[in-house]
VEXSEMAR-725482 format. One record per residue: residue in one letter; x, y, z of N, C-alpha, C, O in turn. Coordinates in steps of 0.001 Angstrom, whole numbers, padded with zeros to 6 digits, always signed. Atoms other than C-alpha are relative to their C-alpha. Layout:
BEGIN
aXYZXYZXYZXYZ;...
This chain:
BEGIN
x+001058+000691+000745+028583+034245+001497-001309+000081+000773-001335-000207+001970;x+001325-000012-000622+024866+034723+002231-000550-001417-000047-000923-001913-001110;x+000398+001404-000037+023871+031254+003378-001418-000213-000479-001737-001272-001019;x+001388+000162+000419+020200+031881+002671-000123-000130-001507-001102-000693-001997;x+000022+000119+001454+021032+032143-001038+000508-001352-000470+000406-001682-001651;x-000596+001272+000365+022681+028739-000956-000899-001193+000276-000522-002330-000005;x+000873+001105-000345+019722+026686+000214-000511-000702-001256-000902-000032-002212;x+000526+000726+001160+018679+023923-002221-001513+000113-000072-002181+000309+000943;x+001441-000030+000175+015187+023941-003683-000647-001275+000518-001800-001259+000949;x+000536+001289-000429+014735+020281-002776+001043-000743+000814+002231-000425+000769;x-000928+000875-000683+016242+017666-000534+000638-000976-000972+000185-001139-002105;x-000613+001070+000772+018562+014969-001810+000965+000416-001085+001457-000436-001825;x-000871-000451+001089+020688+017127-004103+001458-000081+000443+002092+000935+000727;x-001381+000227-000407+024039+015609-003200+000970+000592-001023+002053+001046-000654;x-000893-000536+001036+025529+016737-006526+000290+001476+000258+001446+001901+000244;x-000188-001424-000273+024944+020419-005759+000751+000219+001306+001622+001084+001387;x-000677-000141-001285+026033+019988-002135+001476-000328-000119+002310+000316+000517;x-001390+000385+000193+029228+018276-003258+000807+001134-000619+001939+001396-000212;x-000692-001126+000641+030140+021201-005501+000123+001184+000955+001159+001847+001001;x+000021-001174-000876+029187+023818-002915+001009-000120+001134+001667+000857+001492;x-000842+000179-001182+031160+022306-000028+001295-000736-000304+002088-001004+000598;x-001233+000659+000439+033904+020582-002048+000238-001298+000774+001340-001576+001245;x-000058+001311-000641+033135+017198-000522-000471-001029-001030-001546-000851-001604;x+000408+000989+001009+033009+014121-002816-001386-000565+000282-001786-000712+001437;x+001381+000460-000135+029520+012784-003459-000128-001237+000881-001102-001374+001621;x+000105+001242-000771+030264+009404-001881+000377+000167+001468+000354-000804+002224;x-000350-000275-001393+031335+011050+001388-001146+000643+000778-000984+000982+001950;x+001130-000675-000643+027910+012538+002168-000907-000998+000708-001050-002145+000283;x+001132+000690-000622+025268+011306+004575-001219+000866-000257-001295+001993+000234;x+001149-000805+000429+021961+012472+003139-001154-000165+000972-001842-001185+000973;x+001150-000048-000901+019453+013373+005841-000975+001087-000436-001779+001563+000366;x+000839-001098+000480+017707+015948+003663-001315-000473-000587-002166+000346-000932;x+001248+000544+000541+014963+013630+002415-000691-000839+001067-000128-001079+002135;x+000742+000853-000916+012322+011495+004112-000089-001415-000517-001174-001993-000566;x-000014+001346+000567+013377+008169+002641+000337-001044+001060+001105-000774+001983;x-000379+001123-000843+013524+004828+004410+001490-000264-000200+001913-000556-001319;x-001441+000207+000170+017266+004455+005107+000386-001459-000216+001544-001759-000503;x-000250+001418+000238+016932+000668+004789-000929-000461-001126-002000-001007-000861;x+000902+000214+001140+015505+000209+001276-000327-001472-000222+000339-002376+000282;x+000371+001351+000389+013748-002806-000115+001164-000644-000744+001733-000014-001636;x-001158+000639+000647+016446-005330-001168-000252-000220-001484-001318-000679-001893;x+000149+000051+001450+017034-005269-004879-000011-001437-000509+000967-002161-000322;x+000023+001346+000577+015909-008481-006608+000789-000042-001306+001111+000996-001885;x-000639+000152+001310+017636-009863-009666-001043+000301-001080-002109-000313-001115;x+000965-000473+000998+015946-008151-012608+000231-000740-001314+001351-000748-001824;x-000169+000727+001259+015310-010236-015735+000298+000950-001156-000128+002105-001151;x-000430-000815+001128+016767-008970-019000-001178+000581-000768-001086+001694-001286;x+001140-000479+000785+013343-008645-020636-000626+001264+000596-001294+002015-000114;x+000511-001235-000596+012415-005908-018161+000673+001219-000606+000096+002306-000637;x-000728-001082+000665+015033-003792-019912-000236-000008-001512-000217+001046-002147;x+000090+000129+001457+014487-005109-023457-001342+000442-000561-001398+001066-001621;x+001340-000224+000535+010713-004765-023842-000486+001413+000295-000110+002013+001302;x+000658-001263-000310+008727-001564-024129-000842-000169+001264-001505-001193+001426;x+000620+000201-001313+007280-000951-020661-001509+000215+000031-001998+001114+000716;x+001442+000013-000183+003585-001583-021195-000295-000510+001411+000480-001281+001976;x+000307+000351-001384+001877-002013-017848-000312-001487+000108-001194-002003-000578;x+000157+001428-000203+002147-005605-016664-001165-000289+000948-001350+000411+001943;x+001144+000349-000849-000940-007272-015181+000431-000276+001438-000234+000148+002383;x-000457+000337-001345+001060-008595-012236+000324+001263+000799+000058+001329+001999;x-000328-001268-000648+002275-005081-011446-001262+000736+000441-001344+001212+001574;x+001252-000695-000311-001208-003558-011577-000740-000706+001129-001263-000054+002033;x+000701+000767-001033-002697-006359-009464+000688+000136+001355+000019+000252+002382;x-000736-000130-001259+000058-006106-006842-000197+001387+000601-000354+001530+001814;x+000221-001371-000482-000352-002327-006615-001406+000160+000558-001592+000775+001608;x+001384-000107-000457-004131-002608-006294-000181-000686+001351-000912-000183+002204;x+000102+000716-001274-003760-005146-003467+000682+000797+001118+000156+000872+002229;x-000732-000754-001030-001194-003007-001598-000752+001263+000393-000847+001585+001578;x+000664-001274-000274-003142+000243-001907-001500-000151+000272-002178+000825+000593;x+001420+000283-000270-006569-001410-001493-000933+000752-000943-002041+001126-000560;x+000842-000691+000980-007898+000250-004639+000488-000285-001412+001691-000350-001667;x-000329+000192+001412-008028-000395-008373-000225+001266-000815+000022+001277-002021;x+000338-001233+000710-009060+003181-009246+001235+000872-000178+001302+001966+000383;x-001256-000741+000052-005587+004326-010251+000685-000108-001349+000366-000967-002172;x-000983+000137+001067-002967+004980-012864+001384+000174+000625+001574+001036+001484;x-001372-000181-000483+000762+004514-012186+000708+001081-000810+000413+001287-001987;x-000723-001096+000641+003120+007366-012994+001458-000040+000429+001824-000757+001360;x-001431-000053-000311+006828+008149-012935+000245+000948+001169+000857+002004+001007;x-000123-000829-001187+006712+009538-009399-001173+000943+000139-001692+001436-000862;x+001156-000868-000202+003951+011613-007822+000260+001431-000468-000682+002188-000700;x-000320-001320+000539+005807+014739-008969-000615+000200-001387-001055+001300-001722;x+000583-000102+001340+004581+013981-012495-001465+000385+000067-001942+001165-000757;x+001416-000336-000159+000980+014161-011293-000161+001419+000535-001052+002149+000102;x+000060-001351-000564+001609+017321-009263+000126+001042-001100-000526+002085-001048;x-000205-000947+001100+002768+019036-012447-001191+000060-000947-001446+001103-001550;x+001066+000061+001001-000221+017934-014536-001405+000234+000564-002288+000689-000162;x+001355-000055-000549-003197+017924-012160-000661+001376-000088-001855+001439-000379;x+000686-001296+000119-003831+021699-012131-000640+000214-001366-001733+000773-001457;x+000563-000141+001334-004363+021616-015889-001177-000911-000245-002070-000581-001026;x+001090+000972+000157-006642+018573-015625-001224+000403+000803-002351+000287+000323;x+001111-000222-000931-008760+019671-012665-000590+001394-000067-001687+001618+000444;x+000411-001391-000192-009070+023394-013151-000276+000776-001288+000241+001881-001455;x+000309-000783+001211-010455+024403-016563-000802+001262+000303-000765+002218-000472;x+000804-001164-000368-012780+026841-014779+000785+001013+000824+000239+002036+001235;x-000867-000922-000747-009842+028496-012964-000549+000307+001399-000566+001459+001833;x+000414-000179-001382-011252+027932-009489+001224+000282+000864+002328-000144+000523;x-001122-000186-000927-009084+029113-006581+000309-001311+000710-000468-002264+000643;x-000371+001187-000757-007264+026577-004436+000528+000407+001370+001227+001411+001511;x-000428-000197-001376-006657+026378-000678+001109-001003+000300+000918-002210+000149;x-001202+000812-000160-003178+025069+000210+000599+000183+001395+000285+001161+002073;x-000682-000182-001287-001037+024506+003331+001062+001084-000089+001780+001182-001085;x-001056-001008-000040+001176+027413+004330+001374-000655-000015+002297-000177-000675;x-001254+000744-000049+003928+024920+005096-000270-001382-000547-001109-002107-000013;x+000227+001287+000632+004127+021876+002862+000843-000101-001251+001584+000825-001582;x-000781+000214+001217+005646+020454-000295-000369+001066-001022-001500+001100-001506;x+000282-001222+000755+005944+023611-002400-000277-000224-001484-000761+000683-002161;x+000271+000239+001414+005694+021963-005811-001484+000082-000312-001861+000468-001418;x+001440-000172+000205+001920+021858-005369-000316+001470-000272-000957+001804-001269;x+000242-001437+000148+001807+025617-004910+000560+000525-001313-000098+001299-002009;x-000648-000511+001208+004229+026233-007772-000816-000284-001252-000982+000596-002097;x+000679+000374+001246+002221+024347-010397-001432+000513-000057-001932+000795-001146;x+001315-000636+000047-001202+025626-009359+000140+001480-000370-000696+002025-001091;x-000233-001401+000365+000223+029147-009601+000317+000121-001486-000165+001039-002148;x-000343-000041+001420+001691+028387-013037-001225-000159-000889-001259+000359-002005;x+001227+000203+000774-001759+027313-014209-001039+001094+000262-002189+000972-000160;x+000851-001176-000128-003253+030631-013137-001027-000043+001103-001929+000795+001131;x+000971+000071-001096-005144+029552-010013+000302+001071+001047+001463+001384+001308;x-000148-000895-001145-005724+032063-007239+000263-000841+001240-000476-001787+001514;x-000428+000818-001124-003980+030739-004117-000371+000644+001325-000222+001855+001493;x+000138-000426-001391-004973+031006-000458+000533-001129+000858+000687-002258+000392;x-000755+000938-000818-003399+029254+002498-000611-000182+001384-001233+000732+001926;x+000414+000290-001369-004242+027604+005809+001230-000392+000823+002190-000923+000264;x-001147+000378-000835-001870+027085+008787+000124-001511+000077-000878-002221+000150;x-000187+001457+000024-000326+023630+008822+001043-000489+000995+001584-001585+000849;x-000914+000444-001055+001914+023521+011893-000692-000881+001028-000077-001794+001579;x+000746+000734-001013-000811+022174+014199-001369-000395-000546-001908+000270-001429;x+001240+000558+000512-003977+020133+013673-001190+000938+000169-001893+001214-000803;x+001217-000761-000271-006627+022332+015335-000101+001293-000810-001142+001525-001425;x+000095-001203+000843-005788+025685+013652-000211-000333-001478-000906+000386-002195;x+000162+000427+001394-005550+023825+010340-001456-000342-000293-002034+000164-001256;x+001384+000423+000213-008979+022208+010656-000952+001187+000097-001848+001339-000734;x+000899-001147-000193-010638+025370+011945+000064+000961-001185-000968+001466-001628;x-000147-000941+001116-009233+027524+009133-000616-000561-001275-001275+000167-002018;x+000594+000615+001194-010235+025069+006407-001526+000020+000098-002208+000350-000872;x+001456-000035-000189-013748+024773+007863-000563+001389-000288-001559+001534-000997;x+000479-001373+000192-014141+028545+007939+000083+000415-001459-000821+001074-001973;x-000175-000379+001399-012797+028954+004409-001039-000662-000894-001574-000025-001802;x+000974+000708+000834-015100+026311+002931-001426+000463+000283-002275+000444-000609;x+001321-000556-000298-018112+027742+004740-000212+001325-000734-001321+001644-001162;x+000088-001280+000696-017344+031097+003177-000061-000176-001505-000764+000563-002194;x-000053+000226+001448-016604+029702-000296+000320-001460-000260+001459-001888-000075;x-000246+001410+000302-017036+026061-001288+000333-000227-001469+000518-001365-001900;x-000386+000100+001412-016242+026814-004931+001509+000212-000128+001969+001152-000776;x-001450-000028+000079-012537+026167-004511+000524-001403+000197-000121-002230+000842;x-000668+001276-000242-010182+023218-004624+000696+000048+001354+001014+001123+001863;x-000694+000114-001284-008562+021987-001415+001101-001043-000132+000849-002169-000562;x-001123+000932-000016-005111+020392-001158+000398-000281+001443+000624+000642+002225;x-000452+000421-001329-004178+018406+001960+001143-000992-000191+001007-001977-000915;x-001119+000941-000029-000788+016744+002456-000135-000777+001307-000041-000201+002391;x+000402+000791-001167-001546+013869+004824+000823-001289+000115+000587-002221-000654;x-000392-001045-000944+000622+013541+006813+000786+001096-000696+001394+000889-001746;x-000676-001128+000615+002053+016945+006124+001515-000208+000000+002088-000757+000942;x-001456-000054+000109+005633+017233+004965+000388+001471-000137+000149+002075-001183;x-000835+000605-001033+007456+018689+006913-000574+000044+001415+000175-000205+002359;x+000509-000184-001365+005080+019222+009898-000622-001258+000584-000913-001293+001780;x+000497+001307-000455+003749+015629+010135-001436+000028+000521-001878-000950+001124;x+001393-000067-000443+000179+016813+010888-000836-001020-000775-000751-001107-002000;x+000872+001014+000598-002340+014006+010250-001462+000406+000171-001865+000884+001231;x+001439-000274-000038-006022+014491+009407-000743-001317-000177-000402-002111-001053;x+000711+001270+000095-008491+011670+009965-000912-000045-001231-001259+000985-001810;x+000769+000208+001231-010542+010206+007129-001362+000672+000036-001806+001242-000961;x+001346-000568-000067-013913+011379+008380+000023+001501-000264-000891+002038-000889;x-000104-001432+000246-012741+014990+008346+000240+000280-001476-000355+001196-002042;x-000270-000178+001425-011376+014674+004831-001263-000221-000832-001547+000545-001753;x+001229+000285+000742-014619+013128+003581-001039+001092+000202-001793+001412-000717;x+000914-001115-000251-016616+015907+005230+000365+001195-000867-000513+001842-001437;x-000429-001109+000865-014545+018502+003397-000378-000272-001456-000825+000632-002162;x+000345+000331+001386-015087+016655+000106-001495+000198-000249-001891+000678-001311;x+001450-000186+000130-018857+016672+000702-000376+001478-000041-001371+001854-000660;x+000286-001434-000071-018726+020414+001387+000295+000712-001314-000331+001726-001623;x-000427-000674+001218-017061+021282-001916-001111+000037-001045-001905-000895-001170;x+000985-000161+001060-019192+022583-004767+000348-000893-001192+001456-001420-001289;x-000246+000782+001216-019557+020753-008068+001149+000619-000788+001201+001834-000978;x-001145-000472+000758-016344+020997-010070+001213+000309+000848+002292+000560+000312;x-001126-000230-000916-014159+021522-006980+000484-001342+000541-000317-002235+000814;x-000595+001278-000396-011774+018769-005891+000784+000113+001293+001373+001149+001600;x-000908+000197-001116-010089+017589-002728+001147-000864-000498+000937-002001-000921;x-001198+000749+000384-006520+016521-003560+000755-000335+001267+001126+000563+002023;x-000681+000441-001216-004851+014460-000833+001314-000678-000395+001316-001718-001054;x-001330+000543+000272-001100+013842-001089+000393-000895+001175+000708-000407+002260;x-000286+000975-001050-000444+010658+000909+001403-000593-000137+001605-001779+000123;x-001346+000512+000275+003266+010370+000094+000647-000664+001206+001455-001578+001042;x-000641+000517-001205+004209+009634+003728-000955-000809+000870-000702-000964+002065;x+001024+000638-000827+001156+007674+004870+000212-001504+000196-000547-002138+000930;x-000193+001457-000080+002575+004134+004506+000240-000489+001419-000042-001646+001729;x-000215+000411-001389+003551+004103+008186-001295-000020+000797-001378-000679+001834;x+001314-000049-000663-000062+004845+009171-001090-000229-001046-001900+000666-001288;x+000934+000239+001103-002124+003210+006404-001458+000097+000397-002320+000284-000461;x+001383-000114-000449-005261+003297+008553-000557+001403-000213-001775+001586-000208;x+000450-001364+000280-005398+007061+007872-000263+000243-001481-000823+001277-001846;x+000142-000202+001435-005407+006575+004104-001454-000055-000435-002227-000883+000048;x+001335+000027+000587-008558+007370+002178-000226-001252-000836-001364-001588-001164;x+000123+001194+000826-007821+004233+000170-000325-001241+000817-000564-002307+000249;x+000232+001177-000842-008391+001935+003152-001475-000317+000180-001828-001305+000823;x+001441+000234-000098-012174+002225+002861-000593-000323-001370+000074-000901-002228;x+000710+000299+001248-014716+001978+000053+000467+000922-001118+001450+001649-000972;x-000373-000799+001159-014596+003659-003345+000078+001485+000355-000658+001980+001209;x-000161-001431-000229-013449+007261-003439-001192+000771-000546-001720+000417-001600;x+000965-000928+000600-016038+010005-003892+000577+000584-001284+001795+000657-001448;x-000439-000429+001335-015894+011429-007410+000863+001241+000024+001586+001497-000939;x-000764-001249-000023-014315+014708-006287+001256-000091+000865+001764+000932+001323;x-001226+000181-000763-011326+013216-004431+001082-000618-000890+000837-001581-001615;x-001187+000544+000651-007866+012629-005899+001013-000317+001092+001266+000515+001964;x-001009+000400-000976-005262+010717-003870+001306-000306-000727+001318-001029-001724;x-001333+000263+000538-001534+010699-004633+000766-000899+000968+000752-000672+002178;x-000847+000868-000817+000742+007919-003384+001390-000085-000620+001549-000031-001840;x-001400+000094+000422+004523+007608-003569+000561-001349+000408+000373-001785+001544;x-000631+001283-000298+006397+004317-003773+001352+000184+000686+001695-000573+001594;x-001414-000083-000347+009925+005579-003166+000306+000260+001452+001368-000145+001924;x-000335-000424-001367+009684+006924+000389+000011-001180+000970+001025-001433+001620;x+000063+001124-000926+008526+003901+002390+000924-001128-000440+001603-001731+000392;x-000837+001092+000483+010322+001390+000175+001454+000433-000199+002307-000403-000498;x-001373-000484+000036+013441+003594+000100+000656-000035-001363+001880-000125-001460;x-000528+000125+001368+013819+003506-003697-000493+001163-000857-001190+000966-001853;x+000491-001191+000701+013206+007071-004852+000456+000046-001455-000227+000618-002304;x-000522-000048+001362+015340+006564-007958-000820-000772-001014-000635-000589-002218;x+000871+000714+000942+012744+004214-009458-000997+000935-000668-001478+000653-001766;x+001002-000950+000469+010427+007235-009922-001329-000712-000254-001715-000965-001395;x+001268+000705+000096+007154+005509-009189-001000+000592+000985-000695+000783+002162;x+001089-000474-000829+003884+006856-007870-001322-000425-000609-001354-001046-001671;x+001330+000386+000466+000126+006384-008261-000975+001136+000260-000871+001853+001255;x+001087-000962-000161-002885+008630-008755-001297-000786+000065-001589-001594-000817;x+001275+000678-000195-006236+007406-007442-001133+001009-000165-001062+002131+000337;x+001136-000869+000233-009541+008868-008545-000992-000674-000928-000911-001877-001173;x+001013+000555+000895-012478+008420-010881+000465+000041-001452+001372+000789-001815;x-000481+000260+001352-012176+007380-014497+000145+001256-000852+001088+001363-001637;x-000075-001162+000875-012887+010760-016079+001266+000807+000256+001931+001244-000683;x-001216-000745-000334-010073+012509-014213+001235-000803-000378+002179-000257-000949;x-001162+000827+000313-007676+009586-014591+000235-000074-001511+001377-000096-001970;x-000141+000031+001454-008381+009443-018314+000634+001266-000540+001504+001208-001410;x-000589-001268+000434-007586+013114-018782+001467+000097+000404+002300+000586-000358;x-001387-000023-000461-004431+012766-016724+000858-000939-000836+001992-000607-001183;x-000738+000965+000804-003373+009690-018688+000352+000580-001364+001452+000355-001869;x-000259-000576+001320-003686+011589-021969+001130+001016+000030+001826+001200-000969;x-001096-000951-000130-001270+014219-020667+001328-000686+000280+002376-000232-000180;x-001235+000699-000361+001249+011743-019274+000524-000833-001158+001734-000899-001378;x-000409+000766+001166+001283+009506-022343+000356-001441+000311+000089-001946+001401;x-000340+001420-000090+002595+005987-022932+001243-000240+000854+002063+000653+001067;x-001232+000508-000606+005179+003989-020991+000478+000886+001154+001652+001246+001237;x-000340-000932-001077+005072+006142-017886+000799-000644+001123+001393+000062+001938;x-000769+000698-001034+006664+003464-015671+000903-001018-000687+000423-001888-001413;x-000940+000879+000704+009800+001673-016837-000106-001445+000478-000636-001719+001555;x+000106+001426-000281+010098-002112-016893+000658-000442+001290+000026-001151+002073;x-000619+000387-001275+012630-002552-014065-000771+000500+001213-000878-000212+002211;x+000787-000529-001119+010535-000314-011803-001242-000858+000232-001581-001154+001378;x+001171+000855-000151+007441-002428-012494+000371-001334+000653-000347-001826+001523;x-000406+001303-000525+009336-005641-011739+000327+000096+001493-000132-000726+002286;x-000408-000156-001399+010853-004394-008473-001212+000305+000886-001366-000277+001960;x+001164-000382-000800+007624-002796-007245-000950-001169+000190-001545-001312+001258;x+000871+001175-000129+005651-005979-007943+000486-000897+001134-000306-001363+001953;x-000576+000796-001086+008008-007907-005684-000234+000671+001359-000634+000020+002325;x+000103-000726-001271+007927-005201-002997-001430+000053+000509-001673-000107+001705;x+001410-000065-000405+004142-004859-002984-000491-001319+000586-001340-001328+001478;x+000443+001321-000463+003732-008595-002428+000706-000444+001280+000255-001382+001938;x-000839+000454-001099+006374-008832+000312-000522+000555+001334+000028+001517+001869;x+000626-000469-001237+004171-008418+003406+000936-000147+001196+000904+000673+002114;x-000932+000210-001104+006866-009808+005700+000989+001150+000078+001247+001673+001163;x-000946-001127-000003+009358-007131+004642-000706+001277+000432-000145+002053+001205;x+000736-001219-000348+006708-004401+004947-000218+000114+001509-000020+001180+002092;x+000238-000021-001440+005843-005371+008521+001295+000264+000757+001319+001044+001708;x-001289-000211-000658+009494-005545+009513+000500+001420-000222+001088+002020+000677;x-000461-001349+000308+010223-002234+007789-000684+001036+000878-000042+001986+001325;x+000713-000955-000859+007548-000408+009777+000600+000016+001405+000750+001077+002010;x-000627+000070-001323+009113-001634+013016+001394+000605-000012+001766+001328+000913;x-001363-000516+000087+012647-000804+011869-000004+001521-000139+000848+002194+000440;x+000067-001455+000161+011643+002711+010821-000273+000663+001338+000331+001685+001660;x+000302-000557-001328+010167+003360+014265+001241-000053+000893+001545+000911+001595;x-001218+000132-000801+013340+002050+015929+001058+001006-000444+001673+001676+000386;x-001000-000933+000522+015605+004092+013665-000375+001446+000314+000482+002255+000668;x+000448-001369-000279+013490+007225+014126+000228+000359+001460+000667+001466+001771;x-000202-000246-001429+013621+006892+017912+001469+000250+000312+001797+001163+001069;x-001429-000169-000231+017394+006513+017882+000519+001303-000600+001368+001966-000005;x-000426-001248+000636+017834+009430+015475-000420+001201+000836+000359+002135+001025;x+000468-001105-000848+015727+011711+017653+000814+000103+001277+001149+001205+001712;x-000803-000022-001219+017665+010706+020751+001405+000508-000279+002016+001150+000575;x-001334-000470+000368+020913+011402+018926+000050+001527-000067+001013+002143+000389;x+000013-001454+000180+019907+014987+018107-000555+000750+001210-000430+001972+001287;x+000664-000665-001114+018077+015686+021374+000927+000886+000842+000555+002023+001135;x-000872-000884-000791+021056+016992+023405+000379+001283-000734+000420+002354-000127;x-000326-001190+000782+022037+019367+020592-001164+000967-000018-000974+002166+000190;x+001159-000878+000071+018510+020714+020258-000292+000642+001357-000704+001800+001416;x+000183-000585-001332+018241+021208+024022+001001+001119+000244+000662+002144+000837;x-001021-001032-000183+021487+023165+023997-000320+001257-000799+000136+002348-000456;x+000403-001135+000834+019994+025408+021316-001358+000559+000417-001882+001469-000226;x+001315-000422-000497+016751+025845+023305-001113-000261-001015-002091+000483-001087;x+001027+000414+000954+014774+024114+020563-000882-001031+000690-000411-002104+001066;x+000891+000886-000761+011733+022519+022180-001135-000575-000838-001750-001563-000437;x+001122+000453+000819+009183+022090+019363+000498-000915-001113+001337-000526-001924;x-000419+000996+000973+009572+018966+017252-001217-000605-000678-002235-000859-000034;x+001044+000675+000768+007419+017456+014505+000638-001253-000599+001672-001169-001263;x-000618+001248+000435+008062+013798+013705-000991-000878-000737-002155-000990-000351;x+000819+000902+000801+006731+011399+011102+000449-001443+000109-000375-002347-000027;x-000579+001341+000072+009011+008375+011373+001105-000019-001025+002191-000542-000776;x-001016-000113+001045+010849+009048+008138+000722+001342+000052+001704+001541-000663;x-000710-001258-000203+011807+012570+009229-000447+000608+001329-001485+000239+001879;x+000361-000830-001148+011792+014933+012202+000346+001439-000357+001364+001698-000999;x-000182-001411+000319+011477+018709+011940+000064+000800+001288-000773+000637+002176;x-000235-000799-001202+012775+021172+014523-000297+001470-000292+000237+002050-001237;x+000417-001394+000159+011201+024623+014899+001018+000900+000693+001305+000728+001878;x-001015-000894-000555+013780+027384+015396+000046+001288-000811-000669+001434-001802;x-000187-001217+000774+014858+030820+014236+000579-000347-001371+001355-001292-001510;x-000431+000289+001371+015483+030954+010498+001521+000015-000111+002120-000905-000668;x-001463-000088+000092+019085+032107+010830+000662-001162+000724+001691-001670+000280;x-000539+001124-000758+019702+029403+013418-000062-001285-000822+000886-002070-000832;x+000161+001199+000824+018357+026709+011086+001006-000017-001146+001622-001044-001427;x-000923-000083+001134+020445+027917+008151+001436-000231+000457+002189-000956-000192;x-001364+000147-000502+023616+028147+010210+000280-001435+000431+001367-001957+000182;x-000201+001382-000428+023120+024689+011715+000079-000930-001207+000919-001830-001241;x-000057+000814+001219+022389+023156+008299+001342+000171-000700+001907-000794-001215;x-001296-000260+000627+025534+024816+006953+001128-000673+000768+002032-001251+000163;x-001033+000633-000827+027651+023580+009863+000027-001504-000231+001097-002092-000389;x+000072+001435+000256+026435+020021+009355+000494-000335-001401+001155-001354-001607;x-000421+000243+001386+027030+020299+005609+001518+000053-000142+002089-000692-000939;x-001470-000041+000064+030669+021254+006155+000612-001303+000476+001775-001587+000188;x-000450+001316-000469+030956+017840+007827-000544-001128-000878-000382-002304-000554;x+000524+001006+000913+029243+016066+004926-001326-000592+000405-001645-001716+000017;x+001334+000460-000411+025789+015757+006527-001019+000982-000549-001033+002149-000158;x+000949-000880+000688+022974+017157+004390-001366-000058+000678-001934-001135+000856;x+001335-000112-000575+019751+018382+006021-000810+000973-000837-000352+001411-001892;x+000909-000821+000812+016837+020520+004826-000594+001111+000852-001155+000844+001915;x+000605-001145-000666+015755+024022+005888-001287+000366-000725-001288+000553-001942;x+001293-000385+000561+012083+024875+005348-000415+001327+000626-000695+001389+001824;x+000369-001319-000498+011258+028570+005675-001470+000021+000411-002322-000536-000281;x+001380-000153-000455+008116+029392+007675-000516+001406-000288-001516+001582-000983;x+000481-001373+000149+007819+033175+007785+001140+000998-000164+000943+002195+000042;x-001153-000877+000122+011276+034587+007139+000751+000172+001299+001953+000438+001291;x-000628-000123-001315+011965+034735+010871+000222-001362+000654+001119-001524+001482;x-000091+001342-000572+011460+031061+011719+000041-001036-001129-000372-000773-002258;x-000110+001079+000988+012117+027775+009945-000077-001337+000712+000036-001428+001934;x-000138+001363-000485+011984+024049+010344+001286-000580-000575+001539-000476-001775;x-001128+000787+000477+015200+022079+010141-000463-001450-000037-000658-002085+000999;x+000487+001373+000155+014076+018745+008727+001185-000946-000131+002097-000724-000928;x-001089+000975-000039+016315+015774+009428-000576-001380-000254-001483-001818+000453;x+000473+001333+000322+015780+012384+007860+000458-001027+001015+001329-000756+001842;x-000292+001068-000950+015936+009105+009755+001241-000775-000425+001402-001128-001593;x-001219+000770+000215+019270+007303+010088-000251-001483+000224-001090-001865+001039;x-000027+001421-000312+019775+003573+009898+001006-000221+001117+002185+000107+000976;x-000892+000174-001149+021207+002625+013267+000920-001199-000160+002087-001142+000229;x-000760+001232+000063+022372-000893+012475+000395-000348-001428-000288+000009-002388;x-000468+000509+001285+024359-002460+009646+000571-001391+000256+001677-001535+000776;x-000458+001372-000238+024619-006243+009767+000155-000351+001459+001011-001160+001816;x-000054+000304-001419+023998-006292+013507+000863+000948+000802+000749+001002+002026;x-000844-000982-000671+026568-003614+014311-000554+001398-000218-001319+001637-001152;x+000402-001388+000196+026009+000098+014773+000580+000500-001314+001769+000320-001579;x-000428-000399+001340+026178+001625+011291+001059+001094+000061+001107+001879+001008;x-001043-001014+000084+029129+003771+010240-000609+001391-000110-000083+002348+000458;x+000652-001306+000141+026749+006583+009253-000496+000503+001355-000337+001679+001683;x+000514-000400-001307+025141+006596+012694+001146+000471+000901+001030+001493+001577;x-001144-000367-000830+028528+006688+014430+000600+001332-000439+001016+002138+000393;x-000567-001258+000506+029736+009500+012183-000871+001188+000377-000358+002217+000815;x+000891-001089-000379+026644+011643+012770+000067+000218+001505+000077+001359+001968;x-000110-000105-001454+026866+010898+016482+001235+000804+000399+001165+001645+001295;x-001245-000709-000301+030467+012158+016523-000113+001476-000348+000299+002337+000428;x+000122-001399+000441+029671+015323+014555-000953+000763+000917-000619+001845+001401;x+001005-000680-000816+026532+016206+016526+000489+000167+001431+000239+001192+002065;x-000520-000089-001358+028236+015455+019817+001056+001078+000163+001295+001557+001272;x-001038-001022-000068+030960+017937+018949-000499+001412-000215+000289+002356-000166;x+000539-001344+000252+028615+020861+018242-000424+000687+001301-000899+001823+001273;
């Protein structure tokens, strides 16, 4: 079997992994996504959240605006929904777009489907990334720019002043799109933490990653009214279901849980990295990119695929991200170390498997 043909398109596909490796779905430990392994506790959901058509509730909108520090938004069924629609909304003139070489590929896929000419900047390290974008915009400012901040899977962070400078550089009709799906751990880097957004900036936020509830399918698009109105017309009515609105309202207001979660994620990430460190040293892997919700290890492509396959045979799902055909990143999500005060069963199981490699 050619293992490279077996790689999933996305993380989190336990169903496909279960069929491929003949391991029951409930026996997997999913480290292929960047989700908080200790999700927001599920509140009791009132029956009317299921019974009524899911028009947007005032309490939900107000809670989201307070959490994200901006009212210039529309909620959507996950930021993926916006990624699919934004090229059609923003690019009637068919401007080219500048994208990260390594990053969430759905952006690239949908801009290509909408006929945009694509060019790329390096996204493994901060300085080459900034220098390449600066040079590209100086040569041609009549193009859109997409920045994933922090980058997934390289964790590169760009400060706000640099992002705003790029937005100022862009010509009329060109947009800066900033995907902030993983920025909840470092909210001070968010473009939403300051004043109103410039008219040519779009910001995407994801609820599911930090709050650990990806199945709710909830995200937000921030921008100016004209763009949001066009996007809303494409998305249509009832884009966020009632239970999702109810749960998110509770989560957005729960500042105590949010503060504790940030600390727990850091603790879990540190323990997860220490768990994998001896294995990576034995493989001569020295370059690591870490966000808190995931860590990515730079290695030979074949090495990454073989290691991901070996872990999968033990029921541990990880994610291989191709770089150039010769090298790849093996992205590993963060484990929850504790369960009710004791070391979690998942942590002990991964520890046993990794220790035996």
